[in-house]
C-alpha distance (Angstrom), angle and dihedral (degrees) to the residues before:
residue distance angle dihedral
M1 . . .
E2 3.81 . .
F3 3.78 113.8 .
G4 3.82 94.4 -160.9
P5 3.83 95.8 78.5
I6 3.79 90.0 41.4
W7 3.80 90.9 54.3
R8 3.80 94.0 47.6
A9 3.79 92.7 48.2
S10 3.79 92.3 48.0
M11 3.82 92.7 50.8
R12 3.80 88.6 70.8
N13 3.82 85.3 76.1
K14 3.80 100.4 38.5
T15 3.79 94.7 157.5
G16 3.79 94.0 58.4
V17 3.78 92.4 46.5
V18 3.81 93.5 49.1
L19 3.80 91.3 48.3
I20 3.80 92.6 52.0
V21 3.81 93.1 46.0
L22 3.81 91.2 49.9
Q23 3.79 92.3 44.7
I24 3.79 91.7 52.8
A25 3.81 91.0 45.5
F26 3.80 94.3 50.3
T27 3.80 90.9 43.9
M28 3.80 90.5 54.2
T29 3.81 91.1 46.7
L30 3.79 92.1 52.6
I31 3.80 93.7 43.8
I32 3.81 94.3 49.9
N33 3.80 95.3 47.9
S34 3.80 93.9 39.9
V35 3.79 91.0 51.4
G36 3.81 89.7 53.5
I37 3.80 91.2 52.8
V38 3.82 92.8 43.4
E39 3.82 90.9 49.0
E40 3.81 91.7 51.4
N41 3.80 93.0 46.7
A42 3.80 91.2 46.9
K43 3.81 87.7 56.4
L44 3.81 89.2 51.6
L45 3.80 91.6 50.5
A46 3.81 89.1 53.5
T47 3.83 96.4 41.8
P48 3.83 107.3 143.7
S49 3.79 111.9 -130.0
G50 3.79 97.0 -162.2
I51 3.82 91.3 -133.6
D52 3.80 130.8 103.9
E53 3.81 93.7 -92.0
D54 3.81 96.6 170.9
N55 3.80 92.6 62.4
I56 3.81 103.6 32.2
F57 3.80 130.7 94.2
H58 3.78 133.3 161.3
L59 3.79 139.9 -157.8
R60 3.77 139.4 -175.2
S61 3.81 123.6 -126.9
S62 3.80 118.5 -164.4
A63 3.80 129.7 -171.5
Y64 3.79 129.1 -173.4
D65 3.79 101.5 -159.3
D66 3.81 107.8 107.3
E67 3.80 91.9 -167.2
V68 3.81 95.5 62.0
D69 3.81 118.2 104.5
A70 3.82 103.1 -115.4
R71 3.80 93.8 -158.7
L72 3.79 92.5 54.5
I73 3.81 90.4 49.8
I74 3.80 93.2 50.1
E75 3.79 93.8 46.2
E76 3.82 92.3 47.6
D77 3.80 92.5 46.2
L78 3.79 91.7 50.3
R79 3.80 90.9 46.9
Q80 3.81 90.5 54.4
I81 3.79 93.9 43.9
R82 3.79 94.0 48.6
A83 3.81 90.6 47.3
T84 3.82 91.6 56.2
P85 3.82 111.4 107.6
G86 3.80 109.9 -108.9
V87 3.81 96.8 29.3
A88 3.80 113.5 123.1
A89 3.82 97.2 -177.5
A90 3.79 141.2 -22.2
V91 3.78 137.6 -166.9
Q92 3.78 141.8 176.7
T93 3.80 110.6 -120.1
N94 3.76 141.6 167.3
S95 3.79 97.1 -126.4
V96 3.78 146.8 1.6
P97 3.83 128.4 -128.7
I98 3.83 114.4 -95.1
S99 3.80 91.1 7.7
G100 3.79 96.5 121.5
G101 3.80 97.3 -121.7
G102 3.79 136.1 69.5
W103 3.79 147.4 95.9
S104 3.80 130.3 -54.8
M105 3.81 127.4 -169.5
G106 3.79 138.6 170.7
L107 3.80 124.1 -111.2
A108 3.80 123.9 -159.6
T109 3.79 136.8 175.2
A110 3.81 92.9 -127.5
P111 3.80 135.2 33.0
E112 3.79 95.7 -130.6
E113 3.76 120.4 112.0
G114 3.77 113.4 -107.2
V115 3.81 94.8 38.2
E116 3.77 109.2 128.5
Q117 3.80 112.9 -105.2
V118 3.78 127.4 -149.4
L119 3.79 110.7 -136.2
T120 3.80 113.3 -135.5
S121 3.79 141.0 165.0
V122 3.81 118.5 -111.1
Y123 3.82 129.5 -137.7
M124 3.79 117.5 -172.4
V125 3.80 113.4 -150.1
D126 3.79 141.7 148.0
E127 3.81 130.1 -121.7
H128 3.83 89.4 -64.1
G129 3.80 93.6 58.3
V130 3.80 99.0 103.5
D131 3.81 92.5 47.4
A132 3.82 93.8 44.0
L133 3.79 92.6 52.8
G134 3.77 93.8 41.2
V135 3.81 92.2 -134.4
E136 3.79 122.4 155.0
L137 3.79 121.0 -116.8
I138 3.80 109.4 -141.8
A139 3.81 95.9 175.6
G140 3.78 138.4 14.7
T141 3.80 125.8 2.3
G142 3.78 140.8 -71.5
F143 3.79 128.5 -105.6
L144 3.79 127.9 -72.1
H145 3.81 125.5 -137.4
E146 3.77 91.4 -107.0
D147 3.80 91.7 54.8
V148 3.80 92.3 67.3
V149 3.81 117.0 104.3
W150 3.82 121.5 -158.3
N151 3.79 115.3 -154.5
D152 3.78 144.6 114.3
A153 3.78 129.1 -85.3
A154 3.81 93.3 -92.5
S155 3.82 95.0 55.5
G156 3.78 130.4 89.1
W157 3.78 132.2 -77.6
P158 3.82 128.2 -102.0
S159 3.77 121.5 -104.6
K160 3.82 97.9 -115.0
V161 3.79 135.2 61.0
I162 3.80 139.4 -179.0
V163 3.81 114.1 -149.3
S164 3.77 133.9 -162.6
Q165 3.79 118.4 -113.0
A166 3.82 90.2 -109.0
V167 3.82 90.4 57.1
A168 3.82 92.6 45.8
E169 3.80 92.1 50.9
A170 3.80 91.0 48.8
I171 3.81 94.8 49.7
F172 3.83 99.8 33.0
P173 3.82 105.3 26.6
G174 3.78 113.5 -168.7
D175 3.81 94.6 9.5
P176 3.84 107.8 137.1
T177 3.83 90.3 -156.5
Y178 3.83 91.6 52.3
G179 3.79 89.8 -127.3
V180 3.81 96.7 -63.9
G181 3.78 107.7 169.2
E182 3.80 92.9 19.0
T183 3.80 123.9 119.6
V184 3.79 123.4 -117.2
Y185 3.79 128.2 -177.8
I186 3.79 124.1 -130.6
D187 3.78 123.5 -164.4
Q188 3.83 85.9 15.9
N189 3.81 97.8 -77.0
E190 3.84 112.9 34.4
P191 3.84 112.4 97.6
M192 3.80 122.3 -138.9
T193 3.80 128.8 179.8
V194 3.80 117.6 -133.0
T195 3.81 104.4 -126.2
G196 3.78 99.8 168.6
V197 3.81 147.7 4.0
V198 3.81 127.3 -140.9
E199 3.78 120.6 -154.2
R200 3.80 97.4 -127.4
L201 3.79 135.8 -2.1
A202 3.80 120.6 163.9
A203 3.78 124.5 -141.5
P204 3.82 121.1 -119.2
W205 3.82 89.3 -107.2
P206 3.83 112.8 64.1
G207 3.80 90.5 178.6
W208 3.82 93.4 58.3
E209 3.77 98.8 87.4
L210 3.80 94.9 -173.1
V211 3.82 93.5 64.5
R212 3.80 101.0 20.1
E213 3.82 94.2 122.8
R214 3.79 98.5 16.0
A215 3.78 113.0 105.4
I216 3.78 139.8 140.6
L217 3.79 134.3 -158.0
V218 3.80 117.6 -140.7
P219 3.84 125.2 -171.9
R220 3.78 94.8 -122.2
Q221 3.80 132.7 126.3
L222 3.78 117.7 -161.3
L223 3.78 118.2 -141.5
G224 3.76 115.7 -139.7
Q225 3.78 145.5 111.4
S226 3.81 96.0 -87.5
H227 3.78 121.5 60.6
L228 3.80 129.2 -170.0
Y229 3.80 113.7 -152.1
L230 3.80 122.2 -164.6
I231 3.81 113.5 -162.5
R232 3.78 128.2 -169.3
A233 3.80 115.3 -158.9
E234 3.75 128.4 -155.0
P235 3.82 110.7 -92.8
G236 3.80 111.1 -68.0
R237 3.81 96.5 4.1
R238 3.80 102.3 89.4
D239 3.80 97.9 101.5
Q240 3.79 91.1 44.2
I241 3.80 96.8 54.9
M242 3.81 99.1 39.6
P243 3.83 94.5 84.1
D244 3.82 90.3 41.3
I245 3.81 91.7 56.9
E246 3.80 92.0 47.4
T247 3.82 91.4 49.7
R248 3.82 93.4 48.6
L249 3.80 94.0 49.6
A250 3.80 93.4 45.3
A251 3.81 91.5 49.5
S252 3.81 92.7 51.3
D253 3.81 92.9 56.8
A254 3.79 120.1 15.5
E255 3.81 92.3 -169.4
R256 3.79 96.7 58.4
I257 3.81 123.2 97.7
I258 3.79 118.0 -135.1
Q259 3.78 114.0 -162.8
N260 3.79 145.3 152.7
M261 3.80 95.8 36.8
L262 3.80 100.8 174.9
T263 3.76 139.5 164.4
M264 3.79 117.6 -132.1
D265 3.81 89.3 -106.2
Q266 3.80 89.5 57.8
T267 3.80 91.1 44.4
R268 3.79 91.5 52.4
D269 3.82 91.5 47.4
Q270 3.81 92.7 50.3
T271 3.79 94.6 47.2
L272 3.79 95.6 44.7
D273 3.80 97.7 35.3
A274 3.80 92.3 106.8
N275 3.81 90.7 49.1
G276 3.80 91.3 51.5
A277 3.80 91.0 48.9
L278 3.81 90.7 50.0
V279 3.81 91.0 51.5
N280 3.82 91.1 50.8
I281 3.82 92.6 48.0
L282 3.80 93.3 49.3
V283 3.80 93.5 46.4
F284 3.82 90.4 49.2
T285 3.82 91.3 47.9
V286 3.80 92.5 50.2
V287 3.81 92.4 48.7
V288 3.82 91.7 49.4
L289 3.81 93.1 46.9
V290 3.81 93.1 47.9
S291 3.80 88.9 49.5
I292 3.82 91.8 50.1
T293 3.80 90.8 47.6
S294 3.81 90.8 50.4
L295 3.80 91.0 50.3
G296 3.81 89.8 47.8
V297 3.80 92.3 52.6
A298 3.79 91.9 46.2
G299 3.81 91.3 46.2
L300 3.81 94.5 51.0
T301 3.79 92.1 47.9
S302 3.79 91.0 47.7
F303 3.81 89.3 50.8
N304 3.81 90.8 50.1
V305 3.80 91.0 49.7
T306 3.80 91.3 51.8
R307 3.82 92.4 44.8
R308 3.81 92.7 49.0
I309 3.77 98.8 39.0
K310 3.82 94.1 120.7
Q311 3.81 91.8 44.2
I312 3.79 89.6 53.1
G313 3.81 90.4 49.1
T314 3.79 89.9 51.3
R315 3.80 91.3 52.1
R316 3.79 89.4 49.3
A317 3.81 90.1 50.2
L318 3.82 89.6 51.4
G319 3.80 90.6 56.0
A320 3.81 106.2 -87.8
S321 3.78 111.2 149.9
R322 3.78 125.8 -134.3
R323 3.78 88.8 -108.9
Q324 3.82 91.3 55.9
I325 3.80 92.0 50.6
L326 3.79 90.5 48.3
R327 3.80 90.9 47.8
Y328 3.81 91.0 49.7
F329 3.80 94.4 58.1
L330 3.80 92.7 41.8
A331 3.81 89.9 51.4
E332 3.81 90.9 47.6
N333 3.78 90.6 52.2
L334 3.80 91.9 45.0
L335 3.81 91.3 52.8
F336 3.79 95.0 55.5
T337 3.78 94.1 38.0
V338 3.80 90.2 56.1
I339 3.82 90.0 49.1
G340 3.81 90.0 49.8
V341 3.80 92.5 46.8
A342 3.82 92.0 49.1
F343 3.80 91.6 49.9
G344 3.81 89.5 43.6
T345 3.81 91.6 53.8
V346 3.79 92.1 56.1
L347 3.80 91.3 43.9
A348 3.83 92.8 47.2
V349 3.80 93.5 51.3
A350 3.81 92.7 46.1
T351 3.81 91.6 47.6
N352 3.79 91.7 49.1
F353 3.81 91.8 51.8
W354 3.81 89.0 51.9
L355 3.82 93.0 47.3
V356 3.81 91.8 48.5
E357 3.80 92.7 50.7
S358 3.81 97.1 40.6
F359 3.80 104.6 34.9
S360 3.84 105.5 14.7
V361 3.80 90.2 -115.9
P362 3.84 110.2 168.1
R363 3.80 118.5 -103.2
F364 3.77 113.0 -107.6
S365 3.80 118.8 -115.0
W366 3.82 111.6 -98.3
Y367 3.80 94.0 -125.4
W368 3.81 91.3 67.9
L369 3.82 89.2 71.9
P370 3.84 97.4 66.7
V371 3.81 91.5 35.7
T372 3.81 91.7 53.9
M373 3.80 92.5 43.2
I374 3.78 92.8 53.5
G375 3.80 91.7 42.5
L376 3.81 94.4 52.2
V377 3.80 92.6 46.3
A378 3.81 90.4 50.4
I379 3.82 93.2 46.7
S380 3.80 91.3 47.2
L381 3.81 92.5 50.9
L382 3.80 90.8 48.9
A383 3.80 90.5 49.1
V384 3.80 92.3 53.6
L385 3.80 95.5 43.6
F386 3.83 97.2 86.6
P387 3.85 97.7 49.9
A388 3.83 89.2 41.4
R389 3.79 90.4 54.7
R390 3.79 88.9 48.7
A391 3.81 88.1 54.5
A392 3.80 90.8 49.7
R393 3.82 89.9 56.2
V394 3.83 93.4 57.7
P395 3.84 106.3 120.7
P396 3.83 121.9 -129.8
A397 3.80 89.9 -119.5
V398 3.82 89.3 74.7
A399 3.82 87.6 76.1
T400 3.80 91.1 67.9
R401 3.80 95.1 56.1
T402 3.81 117.1 106.0
V403 3.83 96.1 -160.6
């Protein structure tokens, strides 16, 4: 099949050809960049937290009596929670993984200014922290009761810290002990000894790539009027004990407010709800645009068949077979689809560079280019198949008509 005659014949309807080429190019640009965003958001939706999500829930208890001893309240609440049948461990903390809100601090190997700091999220726990979260210690040990410091947010830090493996590898690269026993400095000048390392512990912000798996545990209990309790149930008993915990806490202090009691599944859904919505919108947009492009290709080919009906009849009268007519229109469509895809590739790459620089959108994976190219060519050929078959069925007698 020679493409020269096809090109010359198609140039009689330049507007239609240009529109189809541009439509295919813009469709490819949108698909490529949307797929990159969808891929990144899908990773966020599946971000592993490192904790025992299936058996963990959390709640917030708030009191409004300034005269109450916050430490006594926390200790009594934890005593009641831990005494509840079905509870494996419980802790007061300042934040929960993948919850969307928490603390971040910098860690460095020296207190001097100018030393590079590793940014990390911070979870404040007591000696039950490792058990309550269900994280796995891969080096060192957990905290002891005497390690725990009680103070307010403006006071100093404790002398010990447990870090996630991602933090240890960032601060002590290549160290087989992950820095256990070494000293790190938080808030630039406060020393802390690394006593243990957990395999994985996600930050509260799954979208913050820099600290996504960087987290530390510190033996610190904040004193205040609002307390966040994280409870780990025995396997399979989480849903059973949630109302029991709420009832016990409410009965111990009628003036307190208990709110935001959530499982980790609910926490993940709330935090990543916007990401899930974005994925759905982009997928819907891509499907609609591909459908419109397919209809456009089919419509242009159908128009060309109608416009060239007598020409097709003449070719049939001169001996062209149905297969040759079919092949002609498929080749014509393939020619302009390839042009559109080539232009779309350049446009997609340029657009992605702009999005990355301007809006920190993730770069798409290179393999989506050939996948999208092949997919658009296949969809375009399928779209043109019906009008091309209609052209192939034009009888030779059409050539003799004068109207």
